[in-house]
N, C-alpha and C positions, 0 to 999 in steps of 0.2 A: 526614487521611489522603491521601497523593499518590495518584492515580491511575495507575495502570502501563497502556501501551499498547503493542502489539506492532506493529511496522512491518515488514511483510515484503515482499522484493523478491523478483524472480522470474528466471527464466532471462536471462543475457546481461547482467543491467544490472550487474554485476560489471564489465563492459568499457565502461562509462560513462566518458565521456572521451577515450576513444581510438575507439570507433566511433560511424559514421555522423553525423559531427561535424555536419553540416548539419541533421539533425532533432534530436539530442540535446545536441550543445554540449560544450563543452569541460569540465564539470564534473564529477568521479569520483564514485564510490558514496561513498568516502568521506569526500570535501567535503561530499554530501550530509547522511551522516552526522552530520558535525561542525557542521552549520548545525539540522539535527533536534533535537541533542543541547541546543546553547544554546538553541534556540526553546523547547522543551518544560521548559528551566529557568524560563527567564524567564515561563512561563504557569502555571506548577504542575502539570508532569506527569513521569513519568519514563517513557524508552523504552527498548524492548529491542529492537534494528535486528538484521534477521537478514538473509541473502541466499542462494539457493539455485536450483542449476538442475536440481534434481531434484524432480521434483512430490510424492515420496512424503514425502520432506523436509518440503515446505510444508506439506503434509496434518498431519504430525508437529509441525509448528511451531503451528498452528490447534489440534489438537487439545490439545496440552500447554499452552494458554493458557485451558483453561476455568477454572479455579480461580486464576491469577494477575495476570491481565489485567482491565482492564474495557473495553477496546474493539481493534480490530485496523484498519490503515492497510495495504492491501495493493495493491501495483504486482505483479500476478500475469505481466508480460510477455506472452510467447505464448500462454501457458495459462489466459491469461482466454477466449480464444477456444476451447478445446478441452477444459478440465478438468472434468468432474462430478464428479470424485474432490476436487478444491479446492471446487466449492461445496457438495457435500455435507458437507464439514467445515466448512465455513464457518455451512451452517443446523444441523448439530449443535450446535454451540458455543454459539450463540443472543447475540454479543455486538456491541454497535453497531460497524458496519461500514462504513469508507470504500472506495469503488474508486478506485484513483489511475491514470493515465497520463502519462507525461511531453509525449508528442504529443496531436495531437486525432484521434483514432481515427478517427473519422468524415472527415477529410480524406485517409485512407488506401486501402489495398487494402481491396476488398468484404467480405472474410473478416474484416477485423478491427472491423467495424461491428457484429458480433454478439458481445455478453460474455455468458456463462454465468454468470459470478459477481454479477453484476447483479442477479440474484434476491436473494442473500443481502445487500446491501448496503443502505444508509441513503442514502447519496449517491455521486454521480462526479467526481472533477474530472479533467479531461482538456485537453492543450493547451495548460495555462500553465507549462511546462518545470519546474525543478526548484524553482521557488517553490510549485509545488502541494502537495509535503511539508510545506512551512509552513502552508499554507492546510487540507489534511489535517488537522494537529493543532489548530488553531483550531478546524475544523468538529466534529473527535470530542469534544474538550472540551465545546462546547456541544450536543452530542448527551446525552452521558453526564452533563451538569448539567442536563438539560430545559430549556434555554435557546431551542430553537428555537420 
C-alpha cells in the first residue's frame, strides 16, 4: 500500500518566486510541487499538496487528513508563530508531522524564533531552502516506517 502524505503550505507561500527573492529565491510554489511529486514517486509516496492563506482552511486540511494520510509536512508560514488552532488540529489528528521552513527562522526577527506548532512535530527542517521539502519527504517516510 502506498503511503499518502499531506503537504500543507500556509499564507503567502503562493507568492514564492516573486516575493523577497533574497530570502526565498526564484522557485515558485508550483515548481516546488512538481519537485515534490517527482521525488515522492521515486521514494514510493503519494502526496496531496495544498496551500491556503486562511487559517481555518489549514485546520480543515489537517482534520480531513485523519483517515486519509499517513503523515503531514507543514510549512505554516506566519501561522507557525501565532496559530493555536493549527497546533490543536495537529495534536488532535496525531499523525507523524514534520514542520518545515524555507528560511532559518532563528536568523530572522525574534518573534519568528518561537514556533507554536513544534509541539506537534516529530522534527523541524529550516534554513535549507526549497530542498527542505525533499528532505521532509525522506524524513516523513522514515518516521512512518519506524526507520529512525
